[in-house]
Structure formats: C-alpha cells, structure tokens
C-alpha positions in Angstrom: 31.7 -53.0 -54.7 28.2 -52.2 -53.6 26.6 -48.8 -53.8 25.9 -46.9 -50.6 22.2 -46.1 -50.4 22.3 -43.4 -47.7 20.7 -40.0 -48.2 20.5 -36.7 -46.5 17.3 -36.1 -44.4 16.0 -32.8 -43.1 14.9 -32.8 -39.4 13.0 -29.9 -37.8 13.4 -29.1 -34.1 10.7 -27.0 -32.5 11.3 -23.7 -30.7 12.7 -24.1 -27.1 13.8 -27.7 -27.8 17.1 -29.4 -28.4 17.5 -32.6 -30.4 19.9 -35.5 -29.6 21.5 -37.0 -32.8 23.1 -40.4 -32.7 25.2 -42.1 -35.3 24.6 -45.9 -35.3 23.7 -45.7 -31.6 26.6 -43.4 -30.6 26.0 -39.9 -29.6 26.9 -37.6 -32.4 25.8 -34.0 -31.6 23.1 -31.8 -30.3 21.0 -29.8 -32.7 19.0 -26.6 -31.9 15.6 -25.4 -33.0 15.0 -25.1 -36.8 16.0 -27.4 -39.7 18.9 -29.8 -39.4 20.4 -32.1 -42.0 21.3 -35.6 -41.0 22.6 -38.7 -42.9 19.8 -41.2 -42.8 19.7 -44.1 -41.9 23.1 -43.9 -40.3 22.1 -40.9 -38.2 18.8 -40.2 -36.4 17.3 -37.8 -33.9 16.7 -40.1 -31.0 15.2 -37.6 -28.6 14.1 -34.1 -27.9 14.5 -32.2 -24.7 12.3 -29.2 -23.8 14.1 -26.1 -22.7 11.0 -24.6 -21.2 10.4 -24.4 -17.4 8.6 -27.4 -16.2 6.8 -28.1 -13.0 6.6 -31.3 -10.9 4.0 -31.5 -8.2 5.1 -33.8 -5.3 2.8 -34.9 -2.4 4.6 -36.3 0.6 3.2 -37.6 3.8 5.1 -37.2 7.0 4.6 -36.5 10.7 5.5 -33.5 12.8 7.3 -33.4 16.1 4.0 -33.6 18.0 3.1 -36.8 16.1 0.6 -35.2 13.7 0.6 -36.7 10.2 0.4 -34.1 7.5 0.4 -34.1 3.7 3.0 -31.7 2.3 2.5 -30.5 -1.3 5.6 -29.2 -3.0 5.8 -27.7 -6.5 9.3 -28.0 -8.1 10.0 -25.8 -11.2 13.0 -26.9 -13.2 14.5 -26.7 -16.7 17.2 -28.3 -18.8 20.4 -26.4 -19.2 21.2 -26.2 -22.9 24.9 -26.7 -22.5 24.3 -29.8 -20.3 21.6 -31.4 -22.5 23.9 -34.4 -23.0 23.9 -35.1 -19.2 20.2 -34.5 -19.0 19.5 -37.1 -21.7 22.1 -39.8 -20.9 22.7 -39.6 -17.2 19.1 -39.8 -15.9 16.5 -42.3 -17.0 13.7 -40.5 -15.1 14.5 -37.0 -13.9 11.0 -36.6 -12.3 11.6 -39.7 -10.1 15.0 -38.4 -9.1 13.5 -35.0 -8.1 10.7 -36.7 -6.3 13.1 -38.8 -4.3 15.1 -35.9 -3.1 11.9 -33.9 -2.2 10.8 -36.8 0.0 14.2 -37.0 1.6 14.3 -33.3 2.5 10.6 -33.1 3.7 10.9 -36.2 5.9 14.1 -34.9 7.5 12.9 -31.3 8.0 9.2 -31.5 9.1 9.6 -34.1 11.9 11.8 -31.5 13.7 8.9 -29.0 13.8 5.6 -29.0 15.7 2.5 -28.5 13.6 2.1 -24.8 14.3 5.8 -24.3 13.6 5.5 -26.2 10.3 2.8 -23.8 9.1 5.0 -20.9 10.1 8.1 -22.3 8.4 6.8 -23.1 4.9 9.3 -20.8 3.4 12.2 -22.4 5.3 11.0 -25.9 4.1 10.9 -24.7 0.5 14.4 -23.2 0.8 15.8 -26.4 2.2 14.3 -28.4 -0.7 15.6 -25.8 -3.3 19.1 -25.9 -1.9 19.2 -29.7 -1.9 17.9 -30.1 -5.4 20.2 -27.4 -6.8 23.3 -29.1 -5.5 22.3 -32.5 -6.9 20.5 -31.8 -10.1 23.1 -29.4 -11.6 25.3 -32.5 -12.2 22.6 -34.0 -14.3 22.0 -31.0 -16.6 19.0 -29.6 -14.8 18.6 -26.2 -13.1 16.1 -25.9 -10.3 14.3 -22.6 -10.8 12.2 -22.5 -7.7 10.4 -24.7 -5.1 7.1 -23.9 -3.4 5.3 -25.5 -0.5 1.8 -25.3 -1.9 -0.1 -27.3 0.7 0.3 -28.4 4.3 -2.7 -30.4 5.3 -3.1 -32.4 8.5 -5.8 -35.0 9.0 -9.4 -33.8 8.9 -9.9 -34.6 12.6 -6.9 -32.5 13.5 -8.3 -29.7 11.4 -11.6 -29.9 13.2 -9.9 -29.9 16.6 -7.8 -26.9 15.6 -10.9 -25.0 14.5 -12.6 -25.9 17.8 -9.7 -24.6 19.8 -9.6 -21.4 17.8 -13.4 -21.0 18.2 -13.2 -21.6 21.9 -10.4 -19.0 22.2 -12.5 -16.5 20.3 -15.6 -17.2 22.4 -13.4 -16.7 25.6 -12.3 -13.3 24.3 -15.8 -12.3 23.4 -17.1 -13.3 26.8 -14.3 -11.2 28.5 -15.2 -8.2 26.4 -18.9 -8.7 27.1 -18.2 -8.9 30.9 -16.2 -5.7 30.7 -19.0 -4.0 28.8 -21.5 -5.1 31.4 -19.2 -3.8 34.2 -19.0 -0.4 32.5 -22.8 -0.2 32.0 -23.4 -1.1 35.7 -20.8 1.4 36.9 -22.3 4.1 34.7 -25.8 3.2 35.8 -24.8 3.4 39.5 -23.1 6.7 39.0 -26.2 8.1 37.2 -28.5 6.9 40.0 -26.2 8.4 42.7 -26.2 11.7 40.8 -30.0 11.6 40.4 -30.5 11.0 44.1 -28.0 13.8 44.9 -29.9 16.3 42.7 -33.3 15.0 44.1 -32.0 15.7 47.6 -30.9 19.2 46.6 -34.3 19.8 45.2 -36.1 18.6 48.3 -33.8 20.7 50.5 -34.5 23.8 48.4 -38.2 23.1 48.5 -38.2 22.8 52.3 -36.1 26.0 52.6 -38.6 27.8 50.4 -41.5 26.6 52.4 -39.9 27.8 55.7 -39.0 31.1 54.2 -42.6 31.5 52.9 -44.0 30.6 56.3 -41.7 33.1 58.0 -42.7 35.9 55.6 -46.4 35.1 56.0 -46.2 35.2 59.8 -44.3 38.5 59.7 -46.7 40.1 57.2 -49.9 38.9 59.0 -48.7 40.0 62.4 -47.8 43.4 61.1 -51.0 44.1 59.2 -53.6 42.6 61.7 -53.6 44.4 65.1 -53.8 42.1 68.1 -52.7 38.9 66.1 -49.9 37.0 67.6 -47.5 34.7 65.8 -49.2 31.8 67.5 -52.6 32.8 65.9 -50.9 32.9 62.5 -49.4 29.5 63.0 -52.7 28.1 64.0 -54.3 29.4 60.8 -51.5 28.1 58.6 -51.6 24.7 60.2 -55.3 24.5 59.7 -54.9 25.5 56.0 -52.2 22.8 55.5 -54.5 20.3 57.1 -57.3 21.0 54.7 -54.9 20.9 51.7 -53.7 17.5 52.9 -57.3 16.3 53.0 -58.0 17.4 49.5 -54.8 15.8 48.1 -55.4 12.4 49.8 -59.2 12.3 49.3 -58.8 10.2 46.1 -57.1 7.4 48.1 -60.2 6.5 50.2 -58.4 7.7 53.3 -60.9 8.5 56.1 -59.8 11.0 58.8 -61.7 12.5 61.6 -62.0 16.2 61.3 -64.4 17.3 63.9 -63.5 20.5 65.8 -62.1 18.6 68.8 -59.9 16.4 66.6 -58.6 19.4 64.6 -57.8 21.3 67.8 -56.0 18.3 69.2 -54.0 18.0 66.0 -53.2 21.7 66.1 -52.1 21.4 69.7 -49.8 18.5 68.9 -48.2 20.2 65.9 -47.7 23.3 67.9 -46.0 21.4 70.7 -43.7 19.7 68.3 -42.6 23.1 66.9 -42.1 24.5 70.4 -40.0 21.5 71.4 -37.9 21.7 68.3 -37.2 25.4 68.9 -36.2 24.9 72.5 -33.9 22.1 71.6 -32.2 24.3 68.9 -31.7 27.1 71.3 -30.3 24.8 74.0 -27.9 23.4 71.3 -26.6 26.8 70.3 -26.3 28.1 73.8 
C-alpha cells in the first residue's frame, strides 16, 4: 500500500477579497480574508474575487429621435455580493461583457425615443433606466449594481458647432433687442429734454419782452411827468432813436452797412410809430 504524499498548505487571502477553493476540480468552499489551510495538491485556491466597488466605463453610440448620432458615456459601479460569490465565479465568464451588453440594450432602446435637447435634459432618467435593468439581471449572478451615471452625451462635432451658432444667434438677437430699446429710451428722453428746454426758453423770452414793455411804460410815464411840454410821442421818438443806435453798435461787427442820415432815421421813426399806432388801434377794436 503506497503512502499518501499530501500536505497541508497555508493560503492567505487579501483584505476585501474572497477565495474559491476547489477539490480536484470540484467546488469545495469559499474562504475569506486572512490565512486558510488547504490540503495540497488535492485542494487549491483557483480564484479570488474582489469585494470592493468596481467601475466599468461603457461608451455607446446611438441616435436620437431627430436623427442625431450621439456618443453616450455610462459609468457602472458594481460589486460582488459575498454570500453569492459562488454565482459570481461560476455563472459568468465575463461579467464586464454582460454588463456592457445590458447597458447597450437600455441606451439604444431609451435614447431613440428622445430628441437631442430632451436627451440632455433626461440624463438622470437614462441612468435610472440602466440601473433598474442591471439590478434586476445581475443580482442573479452574484453582483450588486451600486450606481449608474451618464457621464457624457456628445453629439457630432458639426452638430455641436451648429448648436453653438444657434445659441449665439439667439443671444445676439436678444442683445439687439435690448440695444434698440435703449436707443428708444435715449431718443425719447432727448426729445423730452429738448421740448422742456424750448418751453423754458419761450418763458424766458416772454418774460424778457414783458420786462421791456414795462420798462418802456415806466420811462414814458416818468419822462412825461418830469419834463414840461413833453408828450408821450416825443418820448417814444427818443426811445426809438436810442434803440436804433444800440442796434447799430451791436451789428457793427458783422459788416452790415445801414443808411443813417437824418431823413432815413426820420423815415424809420415814422414807420415804427405807425406800426405801434396800428397795433394799438387793432387791439382796441378787438376788445371793443
């Protein structure tokens, strides 16, 4: 009878890992972190599964309802359930390929029902649909889906450029509208200011003329009262002559040549006097 040459061997499993032990090719048990004793060469640790959260980045190309092709990036965070490590090791050859296939299926059945703008607004809804689908499927294989994130939604570069141009045109339109409104306000305010200035100028001219008339009336009254034998007509003649010479002095710098011989001055005085008399008669007739 031959001797059995087996021996006990110490195997160490790292923290947050689980080891799969087989006995001559048949599953024997699961061993946790730390040292474990196995009978070598009959038994062996054929594999180790990480219990830490892992992430799989999936990039899927599809098109939207308005026929725009987009690249959808999805990050799937998953981990092995300790109690179901047997299923995770023996039931799936490549868990990443399985997860990727289900992500493709959900993305390509969800995004084509949305237009491009709606797809950007519904990133959370897309991620929730992927999460729900993966959780229902992968739990039977010993995996728990922790979270899914839509990390990217990128249309073609030409579509991006056109979207930027549309947005820029919209912004320019709004800016032009605001600029036109500002110009309108400036023009209205300028017109109101000009109208107010003309109104005040008219008041000033009216007050000036009123003051001149009151001054002439006072001068005629005082002169007639202090000089015996002077009639109001004589006073008006003197005032008109004085105004005439003042006018000559003020317009002399403009090279304006006027005849001012005695006959011309008398004629001018007569014309001005007649105009005053005609105006006074018309005013009396109007009030009568």
